[in-house]
C-alpha positions as CSV (number, residue, x, y, z in Angstrom):
1,X,0.0,-21.7,2.3
2,X,-0.7,-21.5,6.0
3,X,2.4,-19.7,6.7
4,X,2.3,-17.5,3.7
5,X,-0.9,-16.3,4.7
6,X,0.1,-15.8,8.2
7,X,2.9,-13.8,6.7
8,X,0.6,-11.4,4.9
9,X,-1.7,-11.0,7.4
10,X,1.1,-9.9,9.6
11,X,3.2,-7.7,7.2
12,X,-0.1,-6.1,6.3
13,X,-1.2,-5.2,9.8
14,X,2.6,-3.6,9.8
15,X,2.2,-1.5,7.1
16,X,-1.1,0.0,7.6
17,X,-0.3,0.1,11.2
18,X,3.3,1.9,10.9
19,X,2.2,4.1,7.4
20,X,-1.3,5.3,8.8
21,X,-0.3,5.2,12.2
22,X,2.7,7.6,11.2
23,X,-0.1,10.2,9.6
24,X,-2.3,9.9,12.4
25,X,-0.2,9.8,15.4
26,X,3.0,11.7,14.5
27,X,2.3,13.9,11.6
28,X,1.4,16.8,13.2
29,X,2.5,16.5,16.7
30,X,3.2,19.8,18.2
31,X,6.7,20.9,17.1
32,X,8.5,17.9,16.3
33,X,5.5,16.3,14.1
34,X,7.3,14.0,11.2
35,X,5.3,16.2,8.3
36,X,4.9,14.8,5.1
37,X,8.1,13.4,4.4
38,X,8.4,11.7,7.7
39,X,4.8,9.3,6.6
40,X,6.4,8.9,3.2
41,X,9.5,7.4,4.9
42,X,7.5,5.2,7.3
43,X,5.4,3.5,4.7
44,X,8.5,2.8,2.9
45,X,10.2,1.6,5.9
46,X,7.2,-0.6,6.7
47,X,7.8,-2.4,3.2
48,X,11.4,-2.9,3.5
49,X,11.4,-4.2,6.7
50,X,8.6,-6.7,6.3
51,X,10.8,-7.5,2.9
52,X,13.4,-9.0,4.6
53,X,11.4,-10.6,7.4
54,X,9.0,-12.2,5.6
55,X,9.6,-12.4,1.8
56,X,11.0,-15.6,1.7
57,X,7.9,-17.0,3.2
58,X,5.0,-15.2,1.2
59,X,6.6,-12.8,-1.3
60,X,6.0,-10.2,1.1
61,X,3.1,-8.7,-1.5
62,X,1.0,-7.1,1.2
63,X,-1.3,-5.5,-1.2
64,X,-4.1,-6.8,-3.5
65,X,-2.8,-4.8,-6.2
66,X,0.5,-6.6,-6.0
67,X,-0.9,-9.7,-5.8
68,X,-3.1,-9.2,-9.2
69,X,0.1,-7.3,-10.9
70,X,2.5,-10.5,-9.9
71,X,-0.3,-12.9,-11.6
72,X,-0.6,-10.5,-14.3
73,X,3.5,-10.8,-14.8
74,X,3.3,-14.5,-14.8
75,X,5.2,-14.1,-11.3
76,X,2.6,-15.8,-9.2
77,X,-0.1,-18.5,-9.3
78,X,-3.5,-17.1,-10.0
79,X,-5.3,-19.5,-7.7
80,X,-3.7,-18.5,-4.9
81,X,-4.5,-14.8,-5.4
82,X,-8.1,-14.7,-3.6
83,X,-6.7,-15.9,-0.2
84,X,-3.8,-13.7,-0.5
85,X,-6.1,-10.8,-0.9
86,X,-8.1,-11.9,1.7
87,X,-5.8,-12.0,4.6
88,X,-4.2,-8.8,3.2
89,X,-8.0,-6.7,3.9
90,X,-8.1,-8.5,7.1
91,X,-4.7,-7.5,8.2
92,X,-5.4,-3.8,7.3
93,X,-8.7,-3.9,9.2
94,X,-7.0,-5.3,12.3
95,X,-4.2,-2.4,11.9
96,X,-6.8,0.2,11.6
97,X,-8.9,-1.0,14.7
98,X,-5.4,-1.3,16.9
99,X,-4.5,2.1,15.9
100,X,-8.3,3.7,16.8
101,X,-7.8,1.9,19.8
102,X,-4.3,3.5,20.4
103,X,-5.4,7.1,18.9
104,X,-8.4,7.4,21.4
105,X,-6.5,7.1,24.1
106,X,-5.9,11.0,23.9
107,X,-8.2,13.2,25.7
108,X,-10.3,14.9,22.9
109,X,-9.6,12.5,19.6
110,X,-11.5,12.9,16.6
111,X,-11.6,10.5,13.7
112,X,-11.5,12.9,11.1
113,X,-9.8,11.5,7.8
114,X,-7.9,8.8,10.0
115,X,-5.5,8.8,6.8
116,X,-8.4,7.5,4.3
117,X,-7.4,8.0,0.9
118,X,-9.9,10.6,-1.1
119,X,-10.5,12.9,-4.1
120,X,-12.3,16.0,-4.2
121,X,-12.7,17.5,-1.2
122,X,-11.5,15.0,0.5
123,X,-7.9,14.9,-1.3
124,X,-5.6,16.9,0.8
125,X,-4.9,19.3,-1.9
126,X,-8.5,19.5,-3.5
127,X,-7.2,17.5,-6.4
128,X,-10.0,16.5,-8.7
129,X,-11.5,12.8,-9.0
130,X,-9.5,12.5,-12.5
131,X,-6.5,13.7,-11.0
132,X,-6.6,11.0,-8.5
133,X,-7.2,8.0,-10.5
134,X,-4.7,9.1,-13.2
135,X,-2.2,9.1,-9.6
136,X,-3.2,6.2,-8.2
137,X,-3.0,4.0,-12.2
138,X,0.6,5.7,-12.6
139,X,1.9,5.3,-9.4
140,X,1.2,1.8,-8.8
141,X,2.3,1.2,-12.6
142,X,5.8,1.9,-11.5
143,X,5.8,0.2,-7.9
144,X,4.6,-2.8,-9.9
145,X,7.8,-2.0,-12.3
146,X,9.9,-1.7,-9.7
147,X,8.9,-5.0,-7.7
148,X,9.3,-6.8,-10.6
149,X,12.7,-5.9,-11.7
150,X,14.3,-5.6,-8.7
151,X,13.4,-9.1,-7.4
152,X,14.2,-10.1,-11.1
153,X,17.0,-13.7,-10.9
154,X,19.5,-11.1,-12.7
155,X,18.7,-8.0,-10.3
156,X,21.3,-7.7,-7.6
157,X,20.8,-10.1,-5.3
158,X,19.6,-9.3,-1.9
159,X,18.8,-5.6,-2.6
160,X,15.0,-5.5,-3.7
161,X,13.8,-5.0,-0.3
162,X,15.5,-1.4,-0.5
163,X,14.7,-0.7,-4.1
164,X,11.0,-1.4,-3.4
165,X,10.6,0.5,0.2
166,X,12.6,3.4,-1.7
167,X,10.1,3.2,-4.4
168,X,7.2,3.3,-1.9
169,X,8.7,6.3,-0.2
170,X,9.2,8.0,-3.4
171,X,5.4,7.5,-4.9
172,X,4.4,9.1,-1.3
173,X,6.3,12.2,-1.6
174,X,4.8,12.5,-5.2
175,X,1.2,11.4,-4.4
176,X,0.0,12.4,-0.9
177,X,-1.0,15.9,-1.5
178,X,-3.5,14.2,-4.3
179,X,-4.5,11.4,-2.5
180,X,-3.6,10.8,0.6
181,X,-1.6,8.0,-1.3
182,X,-3.4,4.4,-1.7
183,X,-1.7,2.2,-4.3
184,X,-2.9,-0.2,-2.4
185,X,-6.8,-1.2,-1.7
186,X,-6.2,-3.0,1.6
187,X,-4.6,0.0,3.0
188,X,-7.4,1.9,1.9
189,X,-10.1,-0.3,3.3
190,X,-9.0,-0.4,6.6
191,X,-9.3,3.2,7.6
192,X,-12.0,3.5,5.6
193,X,-14.2,1.6,7.3
194,X,-13.3,3.5,11.1
195,X,-14.2,6.6,9.1
196,X,-17.1,5.4,7.1
197,X,-19.4,7.9,5.2
198,X,-17.5,10.0,2.2
199,X,-14.2,7.5,2.9
200,X,-16.4,4.4,1.9
201,X,-18.4,6.3,-0.6
202,X,-14.9,7.2,-2.4
203,X,-13.3,3.4,-1.6
204,X,-14.0,2.5,-5.1
205,X,-11.7,4.3,-6.5
206,X,-8.6,3.1,-4.6
207,X,-9.7,-0.7,-5.7
208,X,-10.3,0.0,-9.1
209,X,-7.2,2.2,-10.2
210,X,-4.2,0.4,-7.9
211,X,-5.2,-2.9,-9.4
212,X,-5.4,-1.2,-13.4
213,X,-2.2,0.2,-12.8
214,X,-0.7,-3.3,-11.2
215,X,-2.1,-5.4,-14.3
216,X,-1.0,-2.9,-16.7
217,X,2.6,-2.9,-15.1
218,X,2.3,-7.1,-15.1
219,X,1.5,-7.4,-18.5
220,X,4.1,-4.6,-19.4
221,X,6.9,-6.8,-17.8
222,X,6.2,-9.9,-20.2
223,X,7.5,-7.6,-22.9
224,X,10.9,-6.5,-20.7
225,X,11.0,-9.2,-18.7
226,X,10.1,-12.3,-21.7
227,X,11.5,-15.3,-19.5
228,X,10.6,-14.3,-15.9
229,X,8.1,-16.8,-15.2
230,X,6.7,-18.9,-12.1
């Protein structure tokens, strides 16, 4: 278990540092900024690279919703869920702290949204709370379907990280304008702690909706892959 928890901490740190870091530092960089497309690929690449690096150690969840979705699917023991979620959140907080330390090295830097997730006035496209809730539930549902299906014993061997990474990229391409894309409560928590205020007030949605979508996918997977259990 210590090796698994260390892997989850490091992997989640990388996801938040790479994904949110691309949004905070590189997205709008004058003339050569990577934009929405680049940020989407950055998040996908963090998961893809870590899936290859630590998938054989911890399963590379990096996300409380993924952990709970896999529990619901019968793919992960429930007794290990709380330690996994704890280190995932700690990894995300550590990443947000590192990113803040880097970003404040630029003269005149203002925290602003700091890649936090939000709805209403704090949605990039000013989408409502209901739209944000639906988006996060549906996107996390399909993220778990991809994860569970791609890691099935009968799926093509060794290709799961590619499918999962590209799946997360697609999710960001769709939903960044709506919520800045969470599908991951830990990813939402780190930046929200830096921003405070509205980001912490709206953080509940980015725990409730991803977990609901993930658990629904886990339950649905029992129908789609009835013999795939821990």
